[in-house]
N, C-alpha and C positions, 0 to 999 in steps of 0.2 A: 599320697595322703595330702590333702590341702586343708589349711586352717585359715579361718578368718583373721585378719590383722588384729581385730579386737581381742580375739582369744590369746594372742601373743602377749598381751599386756596383763594377763591374769596368771596366778600361780597354777591354777588347774590347766591352763593352756600349756604352760611350760612342762607340767607333768606329762601331758599327752605327747609333747614333742620328744621327751626323753623315752617314753614307752615305745614310740614309733621307731626311734633310733635303735632300740634294743630288740625290736620284733624280728621275726624270721625274714621279713621283707625290708628290714631296715638297713643300717650302715654296717658293712663287714667289719670295720674297725671297732665300733661301739659294741657289737654283738659279742666279741670275744674278750672284752675286758672283765677283770675280776677285781675284788677288793684289793688284792695284792698288786696287780698291774697298775691300778689307778693311784697307788700310794704316792709316787713321786709327783703326780700332777696336783694332788691335794696340797702337798707342801709348796709346790711352785706357785699355785694360785694364791695361797695364803701369804706367801712372801711378796707377791706382786701387789696384793691389796695393802700390805704394810708399807710398801714403797710409795704407793699413791697417797696414803695417809701422811707419810713423812714429807712428801712434796706438796701437800695441801692442794692436790689436783682433784677437784670434785668430779669432773667429767671422767677422769681415769678411775677414780674410786668407784663410781657407779658401775663402770664396765667390769672392774676387777671383782667387785662383790657379786655381780652377775655370774662371772666365771666360777667363783667359789661356790655359789649356790648350785650351779650345774654339777660340780663335783659331789656335793652333798646328795643331790637327787639321783645321780648315777649310783652312788653307794646304796641309797634307799631302794632303788629299783632292783639292783642285784640281790639285795636281801629279801625283797618281796618275792622275786622269782624263785629263790632258794627256800622260801618258807621260814626265814630266820626272824624277821620282824617286818612290820608295816610302818608307813609314815606316821600313822596315828600313834603308834607305840613310842616313836622317837619324840613326837610333839608332846604327848602326855608325860613322858619321862622328864623332859626339861621343865615343863610347866609345874609338875608336882614337886620337883627338886627346888625350884625357885620359891614356891610357897613354903616348903619345909624349912628352908634355910634363911627365910626372912620372917621369923616369928615376930620381929619388931614392927612389921608391916601388916601381916596377916593374923597375928595373935597378940598376946599381951606382953611379950618380952620388950625390953628396953635396950636400945643401942643408939646413942645420940651422936656418935662421931664415926667417920669412915673407918678409923682404926678399930673401934669397938665392933663394927659390922664384920670386918675381916676376921677378927679374933673369934667372934661367934660362929661365922661360916666354917672356919677351920675346925673348931671344936665339934660342931654338929656333923661335919664330914667324917671326922675320926670316930665319932660314936656310931654313925650309920655303917661304916665299913668295919668297925671293930679293930681298927689299926692300933697296934701297940707302939709303933714307932712314929715319932713326929714327922719323919721323912717319908713315910709310906705314901704312895700315890703320885709322887712327883714324876712327870714324864721325862724319860732319859733323852727324848728327841728334841727337847728344848735347846736353843742355841746355848753354847757353853757358859757365857757370862750370865745370861738370864737364869740358867740352871743353878749356877753358883749362888746367885743372890736369893733365889727361891729357897734353896736349902738353908742358907744362912738365916733367912727370915723365920723359917720353921724352927730351926734350932734355937733362935732367940726367944720365940714364944714358949719353947720348952725350958727356958732358963739358962741356956748355954750361950753366953754372950760376953764380950769384953765389957768392962765397967766404964770405959771412957774412950773418947776419940783418940787421946794420946796413946793408949794401948793399941789401938788399931794401926796408928802410924808406926809404932815400934815393931809390930808384927810384920808389916810390909818391909821395913828397913832390915829386919833380921832375915827375911826371905831373900831380899836382894843381895845381902852379904853372902848367903849360902849359894846363891846362883853364881856369884863371882868366883867362888871356890870350887864349883863343880868341874870335875876333870874328865868324865866320860860322857858319851852321848846319852846314855841312860840316866845319869845323874842330872845332866842339863835339862832333859825332858821333864824329869820329876820336879826340879827346882823352878823351871819356867811355869809349870802348872801351879806350884805353891805360890809363886809371885802373883799370878793372875787371880788366884783364889783370894789371896790377902788384899789385892787391889780392889776386887769386887766388894769385899767386906768393908774396906775403907770408903768406897763410893756410897755404900748404904749409910754409913755414919754421916756422910756429907749430904745425904738425901739426893743422891744422883743415881739414875737408872743407868747402870754400866753398859748394858746392851745398846741403849739409845745413844749414850755418849759416844761410844765407839763408832756406831753407824753414822752419827753426825760428823765425826772427824773423817771418816772414810769418804763421805760425800764431799766435804771440803777439800780433801786431798785430791779427789778425782778432778774437781773443777780447777784447782790450781795447777795440777800436773798437766792437764790438757791445755791450759792457757800457756804454760811454759813450753810445751811441745810446739804450739802454734807460733810462739815468739821465736823459737829456735829456727823453725822452718822459714819464717819471714826473713831471718838473717842469713839463711843459707847454711846453717850449722846443724850438727847432729849432737844430741845430748850425750850419746855414748862416747863421743870423741872429746868431750870437755873434761878439764881437770876439775877437782873438787871446788876450787875457788870460783871457777866459771859457773859451775852448777849452782852454787849457793847464790851467786850474784843474779843468775837467771831466776831462781826461785823468789828472791826478794823483789825482783822486778815484776814477776807475775803477781805477787801479793799486792803490789801498788796499783795495778791496773784495774 
């Protein structure tokens, strides 16, 4: 199958490429994929798009969003082949949802701040789903810190929240004290989880996205550690053979370069 290069710049052209890959004469790998088998690739492509955003790499973001769009269209194609739904159904579903949940734009409701919009969105979502719990509908597949903060935000909107920043600090300090006293592996696991949950809550009080904060620190650690590795190699040394004082000195030197 041959496509004009101009077709490849259109959404319809991409749809035809995906259909060709899934056809009996198409790609052996693409033909056997299912919703389930493609699951890890959807997660991977979303993560790579986030990495491009974090790095503010616009060229890479363009590429990664294209990869993510491919995953979406593969799932749509599989659904169409199975008679589950069509692309138009997915498009209508999100467009209709956006209109319903933005009555301050498409109707006569009032929401003048981003916070008011979020509160209105969550309330409309609960009404639509008939959810009795404020925590219903939160995806368990979220990264753990993001999951914790989403649960805490939902609980706060339901009225379950500390009354002050100081209480959030105290909660963290209490969990740290309990972690110090944990004696078994099971207790340590539980207490580490409690500490991280309390820390995520404190981060919310400080208006910090805990997931992004930790990712930023991980990026910084990667850069510094790789710099320290290079400095050690240039000296003909191995980090694993250094004592703690040498390692700390190397780390400080890496931070200064």
